[in-house]
Structure formats: structure tokens, C-alpha cells
N, CA, C, O and the ligand as a Tripos MOL2 file, in Angstrom:
@<TRIPOS>MOLECULE
protein
  265   263    67     0     0
PROTEIN
NO_CHARGES

@<TRIPOS>ATOM
      1 N         -18.4490   -4.2140   13.0810 N.3       1 MET1
      2 CA        -17.0170   -4.1960   12.7120 C.3       1 MET1
      3 C         -16.2370   -3.3960   13.7600 C.2       1 MET1
      4 O         -16.4410   -2.1890   13.8890 O.2       1 MET1
      5 N         -15.3340   -4.0660   14.5180 N.am      2 PRO2
      6 CA        -14.5790   -3.3300   15.5410 C.3       2 PRO2
      7 C         -13.6600   -2.2890   14.9070 C.2       2 PRO2
      8 O         -13.1050   -2.5020   13.8290 O.2       2 PRO2
      9 N         -13.5150   -1.1730   15.5900 N.am      3 THR3
     10 CA        -12.6000   -0.1200   15.1550 C.3       3 THR3
     11 C         -11.6780    0.2140   16.3170 C.2       3 THR3
     12 O         -12.1250    0.3910   17.4500 O.2       3 THR3
     13 N         -10.3850    0.2990   16.0230 N.am      4 ILE4
     14 CA         -9.4270    0.6790   17.0610 C.3       4 ILE4
     15 C          -8.6160    1.8810   16.5960 C.2       4 ILE4
     16 O          -8.4590    2.1130   15.3970 O.2       4 ILE4
     17 N          -8.1050    2.6380   17.5540 N.am      5 GLN5
     18 CA         -7.2430    3.7850   17.2640 C.3       5 GLN5
     19 C          -5.7920    3.3390   17.4090 C.2       5 GLN5
     20 O          -5.4350    2.6610   18.3730 O.2       5 GLN5
     21 N          -4.9680    3.7200   16.4530 N.am      6 ILE6
     22 CA         -3.5510    3.3270   16.4970 C.3       6 ILE6
     23 C          -2.6690    4.5610   16.3660 C.2       6 ILE6
     24 O          -2.8460    5.3870   15.4710 O.2       6 ILE6
     25 N          -1.7190    4.6580   17.2840 N.am      7 LYS7
     26 CA         -0.8100    5.8010   17.3100 C.3       7 LYS7
     27 C           0.4750    5.4630   16.5670 C.2       7 LYS7
     28 O           0.9990    4.3580   16.7120 O.2       7 LYS7
     29 N           0.9870    6.3940   15.7780 N.am      8 GLY8
     30 CA          2.3140    6.2520   15.1930 C.3       8 GLY8
     31 C           2.3660    5.9820   13.7010 C.2       8 GLY8
     32 O           3.4570    5.9250   13.1340 O.2       8 GLY8
     33 N           1.2110    5.8130   13.0380 N.am      9 MET9
     34 CA          1.2350    5.5600   11.5970 C.3       9 MET9
     35 C           1.4380    6.8770   10.8410 C.2       9 MET9
     36 O           0.7270    7.8560   11.0670 O.2       9 MET9
     37 N           2.4340    6.8760    9.9290 N.am     10 ARG10
     38 CA          2.7500    8.1190    9.2260 C.3      10 ARG10
     39 C           2.6570    8.0190    7.7040 C.2      10 ARG10
     40 O           2.5290    9.0370    7.0240 O.2      10 ARG10
     41 N           2.7190    6.8240    7.1750 N.am     11 CYS11
     42 CA          2.7330    6.7160    5.7150 C.3      11 CYS11
     43 C           2.1850    5.3670    5.2780 C.2      11 CYS11
     44 O           1.7480    4.5570    6.0950 O.2      11 CYS11
     45 N           2.2180    5.1500    3.9840 N.am     12 GLY12
     46 CA          1.6930    3.9110    3.4210 C.3      12 GLY12
     47 C           2.4010    2.6740    3.9220 C.2      12 GLY12
     48 O           1.8000    1.6060    4.0360 O.2      12 GLY12
     49 N           3.7010    2.8210    4.2260 N.am     13 HIS13
     50 CA          4.4330    1.6710    4.7510 C.3      13 HIS13
     51 C           3.9160    1.2700    6.1280 C.2      13 HIS13
     52 O           3.7710    0.0850    6.4260 O.2      13 HIS13
     53 N           3.6430    2.2580    6.9560 N.am     14 CYS14
     54 CA          3.0770    1.9910    8.2870 C.3      14 CYS14
     55 C           1.7320    1.2930    8.1390 C.2      14 CYS14
     56 O           1.4470    0.3160    8.8310 O.2      14 CYS14
     57 N           0.9150    1.8020    7.2350 N.am     15 VAL15
     58 CA         -0.4070    1.2250    7.0090 C.3      15 VAL15
     59 C          -0.2740   -0.2290    6.5740 C.2      15 VAL15
     60 O          -1.0160   -1.0940    7.0410 O.2      15 VAL15
     61 N           0.6820   -0.4960    5.6710 N.am     16 ALA16
     62 CA          0.8890   -1.8610    5.1830 C.3      16 ALA16
     63 C           1.3500   -2.7740    6.3160 C.2      16 ALA16
     64 O           0.9030   -3.9160    6.4190 O.2      16 ALA16
     65 N           2.2530   -2.2650    7.1720 N.am     17 SER17
     66 CA          2.7500   -3.0730    8.2930 C.3      17 SER17
     67 C           1.6230   -3.4300    9.2530 C.2      17 SER17
     68 O           1.4760   -4.5830    9.6580 O.2      17 SER17
     69 N           0.8350   -2.4280    9.6090 N.am     18 VAL18
     70 CA         -0.2520   -2.6570   10.5630 C.3      18 VAL18
     71 C          -1.3050   -3.5850    9.9520 C.2      18 VAL18
     72 O          -1.8400   -4.4640   10.6260 O.2      18 VAL18
     73 N          -1.5910   -3.3740    8.6690 N.am     19 THR19
     74 CA         -2.5710   -4.2270    7.9860 C.3      19 THR19
     75 C          -2.1390   -5.6870    8.0270 C.2      19 THR19
     76 O          -2.9410   -6.5650    8.3450 O.2      19 THR19
     77 N          -0.8630   -5.9490    7.7030 N.am     20 SER20
     78 CA         -0.4570   -7.3590    7.6790 C.3      20 SER20
     79 C          -0.3420   -7.9340    9.0780 C.2      20 SER20
     80 O          -0.5980   -9.1220    9.2760 O.2      20 SER20
     81 N           0.0430   -7.1090   10.0690 N.am     21 ALA21
     82 CA          0.1070   -7.5960   11.4530 C.3      21 ALA21
     83 C          -1.2800   -7.9940   11.9520 C.2      21 ALA21
     84 O          -1.4430   -9.0060   12.6330 O.2      21 ALA21
     85 N          -2.2760   -7.1810   11.6040 N.am     22 LEU22
     86 CA         -3.6430   -7.4970   12.0440 C.3      22 LEU22
     87 C          -4.1930   -8.7070   11.2950 C.2      22 LEU22
     88 O          -4.8370   -9.5730   11.8870 O.2      22 LEU22
     89 N          -3.9350   -8.7580    9.9890 N.am     23 ASN23
     90 CA         -4.4110   -9.9010    9.1990 C.3      23 ASN23
     91 C          -3.7870  -11.2090    9.6510 C.2      23 ASN23
     92 O          -4.3770  -12.2740    9.4710 O.2      23 ASN23
     93 N          -2.5920  -11.1360   10.2380 N.am     24 ALA24
     94 CA         -1.8890  -12.3380   10.6930 C.3      24 ALA24
     95 C          -2.5240  -12.9330   11.9530 C.2      24 ALA24
     96 O          -2.2680  -14.0880   12.2960 O.2      24 ALA24
     97 N          -3.3480  -12.1440   12.6360 N.am     25 ILE25
     98 CA         -3.9920  -12.6430   13.8600 C.3      25 ILE25
     99 C          -5.1500  -13.5570   13.4840 C.2      25 ILE25
    100 O          -5.9940  -13.2130   12.6560 O.2      25 ILE25
    101 N          -5.1700  -14.7250   14.1110 N.am     26 ASP26
    102 CA         -6.2240  -15.6970   13.8510 C.3      26 ASP26
    103 C          -7.5920  -15.1130   14.2110 C.2      26 ASP26
    104 O          -7.8010  -14.6720   15.3410 O.2      26 ASP26
    105 N          -8.5070  -15.1090   13.2650 N.am     27 GLY27
    106 CA         -9.8530  -14.6080   13.5210 C.3      27 GLY27
    107 C         -10.1070  -13.2210   12.9730 C.2      27 GLY27
    108 O         -11.2470  -12.7590   12.9380 O.2      27 GLY27
    109 N          -9.0220  -12.5410   12.5340 N.am     28 ILE28
    110 CA         -9.1840  -11.1850   11.9900 C.3      28 ILE28
    111 C          -8.9930  -11.2080   10.4840 C.2      28 ILE28
    112 O          -8.0660  -11.8290    9.9620 O.2      28 ILE28
    113 N          -9.8970  -10.5120    9.7980 N.am     29 SER29
    114 CA         -9.7840  -10.4130    8.3440 C.3      29 SER29
    115 C         -10.3270   -9.0630    7.8860 C.2      29 SER29
    116 O         -10.8740   -8.2920    8.6750 O.2      29 SER29
    117 N         -10.1640   -8.8030    6.6130 N.am     30 GLU30
    118 CA        -10.6760   -7.5720    5.9850 C.3      30 GLU30
    119 C         -10.2890   -6.3140    6.7630 C.2      30 GLU30
    120 O         -11.1340   -5.4870    7.1060 O.2      30 GLU30
    121 N          -9.0100   -6.1970    7.0250 N.am     31 VAL31
    122 CA         -8.5050   -5.0230    7.7490 C.3      31 VAL31
    123 C          -8.5520   -3.8030    6.8400 C.2      31 VAL31
    124 O          -8.1260   -3.8440    5.6860 O.2      31 VAL31
    125 N          -9.0760   -2.7310    7.3880 N.am     32 ASN32
    126 CA         -9.1720   -1.4890    6.6460 C.3      32 ASN32
    127 C          -8.6180   -0.3670    7.5160 C.2      32 ASN32
    128 O          -9.0610   -0.1940    8.6520 O.2      32 ASN32
    129 N          -7.6580    0.3940    7.0030 N.am     33 ILE33
    130 CA         -7.0180    1.4190    7.8180 C.3      33 ILE33
    131 C          -7.2040    2.8010    7.2260 C.2      33 ILE33
    132 O          -7.0460    3.0100    6.0230 O.2      33 ILE33
    133 N          -7.5480    3.7490    8.1040 N.am     34 SER34
    134 CA         -7.5890    5.1490    7.7000 C.3      34 SER34
    135 C          -6.4040    5.8590    8.3310 C.2      34 SER34
    136 O          -6.3280    6.0070    9.5510 O.2      34 SER34
    137 N          -5.4870    6.2940    7.4920 N.am     35 LEU35
    138 CA         -4.2920    6.9910    7.9770 C.3      35 LEU35
    139 C          -4.6620    8.3470    8.5880 C.2      35 LEU35
    140 O          -4.0880    8.7520    9.5990 O.2      35 LEU35
    141 N          -5.6190    9.0440    7.9750 N.am     36 GLU36
    142 CA         -6.0230   10.3690    8.4760 C.3      36 GLU36
    143 C          -6.6440   10.2760    9.8650 C.2      36 GLU36
    144 O          -6.4080   11.1230   10.7270 O.2      36 GLU36
    145 N          -7.4510    9.2190   10.0660 N.am     37 LYS37
    146 CA         -8.1420    9.0770   11.3510 C.3      37 LYS37
    147 C          -7.3540    8.2440   12.3460 C.2      37 LYS37
    148 O          -7.7630    8.1100   13.4990 O.2      37 LYS37
    149 N          -6.2150    7.6750   11.9140 N.am     38 ASN38
    150 CA         -5.4390    6.7520   12.7590 C.3      38 ASN38
    151 C          -6.3060    5.6010   13.2630 C.2      38 ASN38
    152 O          -6.2210    5.1940   14.4210 O.2      38 ASN38
    153 N          -7.1340    5.0940   12.3660 N.am     39 GLU39
    154 CA         -8.0880    4.0620   12.7390 C.3      39 GLU39
    155 C          -7.8960    2.7980   11.9290 C.2      39 GLU39
    156 O          -7.5410    2.8390   10.7510 O.2      39 GLU39
    157 N          -8.1390    1.6700   12.5890 N.am     40 ALA40
    158 CA         -8.1790    0.3970   11.8780 C.3      40 ALA40
    159 C          -9.4970   -0.2760   12.1870 C.2      40 ALA40
    160 O          -9.9020   -0.3510   13.3470 O.2      40 ALA40
    161 N         -10.1750   -0.7710   11.1540 N.am     41 SER41
    162 CA        -11.3840   -1.5550   11.3680 C.3      41 SER41
    163 C         -11.1820   -2.9000   10.6970 C.2      41 SER41
    164 O         -10.3940   -3.0220    9.7590 O.2      41 SER41
    165 N         -11.8880   -3.9030   11.1740 N.am     42 PHE42
    166 CA        -11.6780   -5.2630   10.6740 C.3      42 PHE42
    167 C         -12.8640   -6.1390   11.0110 C.2      42 PHE42
    168 O         -13.7110   -5.7960   11.8370 O.2      42 PHE42
    169 N         -12.9000   -7.2900   10.3430 N.am     43 ASN43
    170 CA        -13.8970   -8.3170   10.6520 C.3      43 ASN43
    171 C         -13.3150   -9.2860   11.6580 C.2      43 ASN43
    172 O         -12.1250   -9.5990   11.6220 O.2      43 ASN43
    173 N         -14.1630   -9.7580   12.5540 N.am     44 GLN44
    174 CA        -13.7500  -10.7420   13.5490 C.3      44 GLN44
    175 C         -14.6180  -11.9720   13.3880 C.2      44 GLN44
    176 O         -15.8350  -11.9000   13.5530 O.2      44 GLN44
    177 N         -14.0010  -13.1080   13.0640 N.am     45 SER45
    178 CA        -14.7890  -14.3380   12.9340 C.3      45 SER45
    179 C         -14.9520  -15.0080   14.2920 C.2      45 SER45
    180 O         -15.8810  -15.7890   14.4960 O.2      45 SER45
    181 N         -14.0520  -14.7040   15.2150 N.am     46 ASN46
    182 CA        -14.2230  -15.1450   16.6030 C.3      46 ASN46
    183 C         -13.7100  -14.0180   17.5060 C.2      46 ASN46
    184 O         -13.0540  -13.0840   17.0440 O.2      46 ASN46
    185 N         -14.0190  -14.1230   18.7830 N.am     47 GLU47
    186 CA        -13.6520  -13.0630   19.7240 C.3      47 GLU47
    187 C         -12.1360  -13.0360   19.9220 C.2      47 GLU47
    188 O         -11.5680  -13.9700   20.4880 O.2      47 GLU47
    189 N         -11.4880  -11.9780   19.4630 N.am     48 VAL48
    190 CA        -10.0430  -11.8470   19.6240 C.3      48 VAL48
    191 C          -9.7810  -10.9180   20.8130 C.2      48 VAL48
    192 O         -10.2710   -9.7890   20.8250 O.2      48 VAL48
    193 N          -9.0070  -11.3810   21.8250 N.am     49 PRO49
    194 CA         -8.7440  -10.5150   22.9810 C.3      49 PRO49
    195 C          -8.0100   -9.2390   22.5640 C.2      49 PRO49
    196 O          -7.0960   -9.2760   21.7400 O.2      49 PRO49
    197 N          -8.4210   -8.1220   23.1400 N.am     50 MET50
    198 CA         -7.7750   -6.8420   22.8270 C.3      50 MET50
    199 C          -6.2830   -6.9010   23.1280 C.2      50 MET50
    200 O          -5.4810   -6.2440   22.4640 O.2      50 MET50
    201 N          -5.9200   -7.6870   24.1290 N.am     51 ASP51
    202 CA         -4.5100   -7.8220   24.4960 C.3      51 ASP51
    203 C          -3.6820   -8.4170   23.3500 C.2      51 ASP51
    204 O          -2.5460   -8.0060   23.1130 O.2      51 ASP51
    205 N          -4.2630   -9.3770   22.6520 N.am     52 THR52
    206 CA         -3.5920   -9.9970   21.5010 C.3      52 THR52
    207 C          -3.3470   -8.9540   20.4140 C.2      52 THR52
    208 O          -2.2760   -8.9060   19.8090 O.2      52 THR52
    209 N          -4.3550   -8.1260   20.1800 N.am     53 ILE53
    210 CA         -4.2470   -7.0860   19.1630 C.3      53 ILE53
    211 C          -3.1930   -6.0610   19.5720 C.2      53 ILE53
    212 O          -2.3600   -5.6590   18.7600 O.2      53 ILE53
    213 N          -3.2360   -5.6430   20.8300 N.am     54 LYS54
    214 CA         -2.2710   -4.6520   21.3270 C.3      54 LYS54
    215 C          -0.8460   -5.1480   21.1960 C.2      54 LYS54
    216 O           0.0450   -4.4010   20.7900 O.2      54 LYS54
    217 N          -0.6290   -6.4140   21.5430 N.am     55 LYS55
    218 CA          0.7190   -6.9820   21.4820 C.3      55 LYS55
    219 C           1.2260   -7.0670   20.0510 C.2      55 LYS55
    220 O           2.3940   -6.7850   19.7850 O.2      55 LYS55
    221 N           0.3510   -7.4540   19.1260 N.am     56 ALA56
    222 CA          0.7400   -7.5680   17.7210 C.3      56 ALA56
    223 C           1.1130   -6.1960   17.1560 C.2      56 ALA56
    224 O           2.0500   -6.0730   16.3670 O.2      56 ALA56
    225 N           0.3700   -5.1710   17.5690 N.am     57 ILE57
    226 CA          0.6480   -3.8140   17.0950 C.3      57 ILE57
    227 C           1.9330   -3.2820   17.7320 C.2      57 ILE57
    228 O           2.7530   -2.6510   17.0650 O.2      57 ILE57
    229 N           2.0960   -3.5440   19.0270 N.am     58 ALA58
    230 CA          3.2990   -3.0850   19.7380 C.3      58 ALA58
    231 C           4.5520   -3.7530   19.1770 C.2      58 ALA58
    232 O           5.6160   -3.1360   19.1210 O.2      58 ALA58
    233 N           4.4260   -5.0200   18.7620 N.am     59 ALA59
    234 CA          5.5780   -5.7670   18.2590 C.3      59 ALA59
    235 C           6.1630   -5.1420   16.9990 C.2      59 ALA59
    236 O           7.3380   -5.3480   16.6960 O.2      59 ALA59
    237 N           5.3540   -4.3760   16.2580 N.am     60 ILE60
    238 CA          5.8740   -3.7370   15.0430 C.3      60 ILE60
    239 C           6.0550   -2.2330   15.2400 C.2      60 ILE60
    240 O           6.2360   -1.4960   14.2700 O.2      60 ILE60
    241 N           6.0080   -1.7750   16.4990 N.am     61 GLY61
    242 CA          6.3910   -0.4040   16.8050 C.3      61 GLY61
    243 C           5.2810    0.6270   16.8340 C.2      61 GLY61
    244 O           5.5490    1.8270   16.7890 O.2      61 GLY61
    245 N           4.0380    0.1740   16.9070 N.am     62 PHE62
    246 CA          2.9260    1.1140   17.0020 C.3      62 PHE62
    247 C           2.1760    0.8770   18.3060 C.2      62 PHE62
    248 O           2.4840   -0.0490   19.0570 O.2      62 PHE62
    249 N           1.1860    1.7300   18.5620 N.am     63 GLU63
    250 CA          0.4950    1.6270   19.8490 C.3      63 GLU63
    251 C          -1.0100    1.7550   19.6560 C.2      63 GLU63
    252 O          -1.4910    2.6450   18.9540 O.2      63 GLU63
    253 N          -1.7410    0.8460   20.2960 N.am     64 VAL64
    254 CA         -3.1960    0.9460   20.3020 C.3      64 VAL64
    255 C          -3.6030    1.9050   21.3980 C.2      64 VAL64
    256 O          -3.2010    1.7440   22.5500 O.2      64 VAL64
    257 N          -4.4040    2.9080   21.0450 N.am     65 ILE65
    258 CA         -4.8520    3.8950   22.0280 C.3      65 ILE65
    259 C          -6.1500    3.4170   22.6450 C.2      65 ILE65
    260 O          -7.0830    3.0340   21.9390 O.2      65 ILE65
    261 N          -6.2060    3.4410   23.9680 N.am     66 ASP66
    262 CA         -7.4070    2.9780   24.6710 C.3      66 ASP66
    263 C          -8.5260    4.0260   24.5820 C.2      66 ASP66
    264 O          -9.6150    3.8140   25.1150 O.2      66 ASP66
    265 CU          5.3170    4.9230    7.6380 Cu       67 CU67
@<TRIPOS>BOND
     1     1     2 1
     2     2     3 1
     3     3     4 2
     4     3     5 am
     5     5     6 1
     6     6     7 1
     7     7     8 2
     8     7     9 am
     9     9    10 1
    10    10    11 1
    11    11    12 2
    12    11    13 am
    13    13    14 1
    14    14    15 1
    15    15    16 2
    16    15    17 am
    17    17    18 1
    18    18    19 1
    19    19    20 2
    20    19    21 am
    21    21    22 1
    22    22    23 1
    23    23    24 2
    24    23    25 am
    25    25    26 1
    26    26    27 1
    27    27    28 2
    28    27    29 am
    29    29    30 1
    30    30    31 1
    31    31    32 2
    32    31    33 am
    33    33    34 1
    34    34    35 1
    35    35    36 2
    36    35    37 am
    37    37    38 1
    38    38    39 1
    39    39    40 2
    40    39    41 am
    41    41    42 1
    42    42    43 1
    43    43    44 2
    44    43    45 am
    45    45    46 1
    46    46    47 1
    47    47    48 2
    48    47    49 am
    49    49    50 1
    50    50    51 1
    51    51    52 2
    52    51    53 am
    53    53    54 1
    54    54    55 1
    55    55    56 2
    56    55    57 am
    57    57    58 1
    58    58    59 1
    59    59    60 2
    60    59    61 am
    61    61    62 1
    62    62    63 1
    63    63    64 2
    64    63    65 am
    65    65    66 1
    66    66    67 1
    67    67    68 2
    68    67    69 am
    69    69    70 1
    70    70    71 1
    71    71    72 2
    72    71    73 am
    73    73    74 1
    74    74    75 1
    75    75    76 2
    76    75    77 am
    77    77    78 1
    78    78    79 1
    79    79    80 2
    80    79    81 am
    81    81    82 1
    82    82    83 1
    83    83    84 2
    84    83    85 am
    85    85    86 1
    86    86    87 1
    87    87    88 2
    88    87    89 am
    89    89    90 1
    90    90    91 1
    91    91    92 2
    92    91    93 am
    93    93    94 1
    94    94    95 1
    95    95    96 2
    96    95    97 am
    97    97    98 1
    98    98    99 1
    99    99   100 2
   100    99   101 am
   101   101   102 1
   102   102   103 1
   103   103   104 2
   104   103   105 am
   105   105   106 1
   106   106   107 1
   107   107   108 2
   108   107   109 am
   109   109   110 1
   110   110   111 1
   111   111   112 2
   112   111   113 am
   113   113   114 1
   114   114   115 1
   115   115   116 2
   116   115   117 am
   117   117   118 1
   118   118   119 1
   119   119   120 2
   120   119   121 am
   121   121   122 1
   122   122   123 1
   123   123   124 2
   124   123   125 am
   125   125   126 1
   126   126   127 1
   127   127   128 2
   128   127   129 am
   129   129   130 1
   130   130   131 1
   131   131   132 2
   132   131   133 am
   133   133   134 1
   134   134   135 1
   135   135   136 2
   136   135   137 am
   137   137   138 1
   138   138   139 1
   139   139   140 2
   140   139   141 am
   141   141   142 1
   142   142   143 1
   143   143   144 2
   144   143   145 am
   145   145   146 1
   146   146   147 1
   147   147   148 2
   148   147   149 am
   149   149   150 1
   150   150   151 1
   151   151   152 2
   152   151   153 am
   153   153   154 1
   154   154   155 1
   155   155   156 2
   156   155   157 am
   157   157   158 1
   158   158   159 1
   159   159   160 2
   160   159   161 am
   161   161   162 1
   162   162   163 1
   163   163   164 2
   164   163   165 am
   165   165   166 1
   166   166   167 1
   167   167   168 2
   168   167   169 am
   169   169   170 1
   170   170   171 1
   171   171   172 2
   172   171   173 am
   173   173   174 1
   174   174   175 1
   175   175   176 2
   176   175   177 am
   177   177   178 1
   178   178   179 1
   179   179   180 2
   180   179   181 am
   181   181   182 1
   182   182   183 1
   183   183   184 2
   184   183   185 am
   185   185   186 1
   186   186   187 1
   187   187   188 2
   188   187   189 am
   189   189   190 1
   190   190   191 1
   191   191   192 2
   192   191   193 am
   193   193   194 1
   194   194   195 1
   195   195   196 2
   196   195   197 am
   197   197   198 1
   198   198   199 1
   199   199   200 2
   200   199   201 am
   201   201   202 1
   202   202   203 1
   203   203   204 2
   204   203   205 am
   205   205   206 1
   206   206   207 1
   207   207   208 2
   208   207   209 am
   209   209   210 1
   210   210   211 1
   211   211   212 2
   212   211   213 am
   213   213   214 1
   214   214   215 1
   215   215   216 2
   216   215   217 am
   217   217   218 1
   218   218   219 1
   219   219   220 2
   220   219   221 am
   221   221   222 1
   222   222   223 1
   223   223   224 2
   224   223   225 am
   225   225   226 1
   226   226   227 1
   227   227   228 2
   228   227   229 am
   229   229   230 1
   230   230   231 1
   231   231   232 2
   232   231   233 am
   233   233   234 1
   234   234   235 1
   235   235   236 2
   236   235   237 am
   237   237   238 1
   238   238   239 1
   239   239   240 2
   240   239   241 am
   241   241   242 1
   242   242   243 1
   243   243   244 2
   244   243   245 am
   245   245   246 1
   246   246   247 1
   247   247   248 2
   248   247   249 am
   249   249   250 1
   250   250   251 1
   251   251   252 2
   252   251   253 am
   253   253   254 1
   254   254   255 1
   255   255   256 2
   256   255   257 am
   257   257   258 1
   258   258   259 1
   259   259   260 2
   260   259   261 am
   261   261   262 1
   262   262   263 1
   263   263   264 2
@<TRIPOS>SUBSTRUCTURE
     1 MET1         2 RESIDUE 1 A MET
     2 PRO2         6 RESIDUE 1 A PRO
     3 THR3        10 RESIDUE 1 A THR
     4 ILE4        14 RESIDUE 1 A ILE
     5 GLN5        18 RESIDUE 1 A GLN
     6 ILE6        22 RESIDUE 1 A ILE
     7 LYS7        26 RESIDUE 1 A LYS
     8 GLY8        30 RESIDUE 1 A GLY
     9 MET9        34 RESIDUE 1 A MET
    10 ARG10       38 RESIDUE 1 A ARG
    11 CYS11       42 RESIDUE 1 A CYS
    12 GLY12       46 RESIDUE 1 A GLY
    13 HIS13       50 RESIDUE 1 A HIS
    14 CYS14       54 RESIDUE 1 A CYS
    15 VAL15       58 RESIDUE 1 A VAL
    16 ALA16       62 RESIDUE 1 A ALA
    17 SER17       66 RESIDUE 1 A SER
    18 VAL18       70 RESIDUE 1 A VAL
    19 THR19       74 RESIDUE 1 A THR
    20 SER20       78 RESIDUE 1 A SER
    21 ALA21       82 RESIDUE 1 A ALA
    22 LEU22       86 RESIDUE 1 A LEU
    23 ASN23       90 RESIDUE 1 A ASN
    24 ALA24       94 RESIDUE 1 A ALA
    25 ILE25       98 RESIDUE 1 A ILE
    26 ASP26      102 RESIDUE 1 A ASP
    27 GLY27      106 RESIDUE 1 A GLY
    28 ILE28      110 RESIDUE 1 A ILE
    29 SER29      114 RESIDUE 1 A SER
    30 GLU30      118 RESIDUE 1 A GLU
    31 VAL31      122 RESIDUE 1 A VAL
    32 ASN32      126 RESIDUE 1 A ASN
    33 ILE33      130 RESIDUE 1 A ILE
    34 SER34      134 RESIDUE 1 A SER
    35 LEU35      138 RESIDUE 1 A LEU
    36 GLU36      142 RESIDUE 1 A GLU
    37 LYS37      146 RESIDUE 1 A LYS
    38 ASN38      150 RESIDUE 1 A ASN
    39 GLU39      154 RESIDUE 1 A GLU
    40 ALA40      158 RESIDUE 1 A ALA
    41 SER41      162 RESIDUE 1 A SER
    42 PHE42      166 RESIDUE 1 A PHE
    43 ASN43      170 RESIDUE 1 A ASN
    44 GLN44      174 RESIDUE 1 A GLN
    45 SER45      178 RESIDUE 1 A SER
    46 ASN46      182 RESIDUE 1 A ASN
    47 GLU47      186 RESIDUE 1 A GLU
    48 VAL48      190 RESIDUE 1 A VAL
    49 PRO49      194 RESIDUE 1 A PRO
    50 MET50      198 RESIDUE 1 A MET
    51 ASP51      202 RESIDUE 1 A ASP
    52 THR52      206 RESIDUE 1 A THR
    53 ILE53      210 RESIDUE 1 A ILE
    54 LYS54      214 RESIDUE 1 A LYS
    55 LYS55      218 RESIDUE 1 A LYS
    56 ALA56      222 RESIDUE 1 A ALA
    57 ILE57      226 RESIDUE 1 A ILE
    58 ALA58      230 RESIDUE 1 A ALA
    59 ALA59      234 RESIDUE 1 A ALA
    60 ILE60      238 RESIDUE 1 A ILE
    61 GLY61      242 RESIDUE 1 A GLY
    62 PHE62      246 RESIDUE 1 A PHE
    63 GLU63      250 RESIDUE 1 A GLU
    64 VAL64      254 RESIDUE 1 A VAL
    65 ILE65      258 RESIDUE 1 A ILE
    66 ASP66      262 RESIDUE 1 A ASP
    67 CU67       265 GROUP 0 **** ****
């Protein structure tokens, strides 16, 4: 299960936004976010380019940390 670090999440609304943005990406499901750890983990049914994930997160005002 891939795990990524995301900068800028502060509350449940942020978590909900990031969760739905990730779930909207083709091939990603079962998104799970830890607000304390600033982490998102998810299932990948096919290889999703990291660039696609970064762009989807950036589009809603957050940042994937490398
Ligand atoms: Cu928030």
C-alpha cells in the first residue's frame, strides 16, 4: 500500500478534500489519511504516476512532500 506525505492538512475538511481528490484518480481506492502524521495511504489497482497524484493534490491547495 503506497504511502505519501502531504503538507497543509489542518482539519477534517482538509482530510475529506484530499480523500475525495485521491479517490477521484483512476486506479486509486481505499484512501486512508492520518492527519497527525500528514500521511495518505491507498490501494492502487494499476500504476498511477506520482505526477498525477501531485497535480491532483496541488489542484486543491495541498502539497505532496517528496
Ligand atoms: Cu482543514
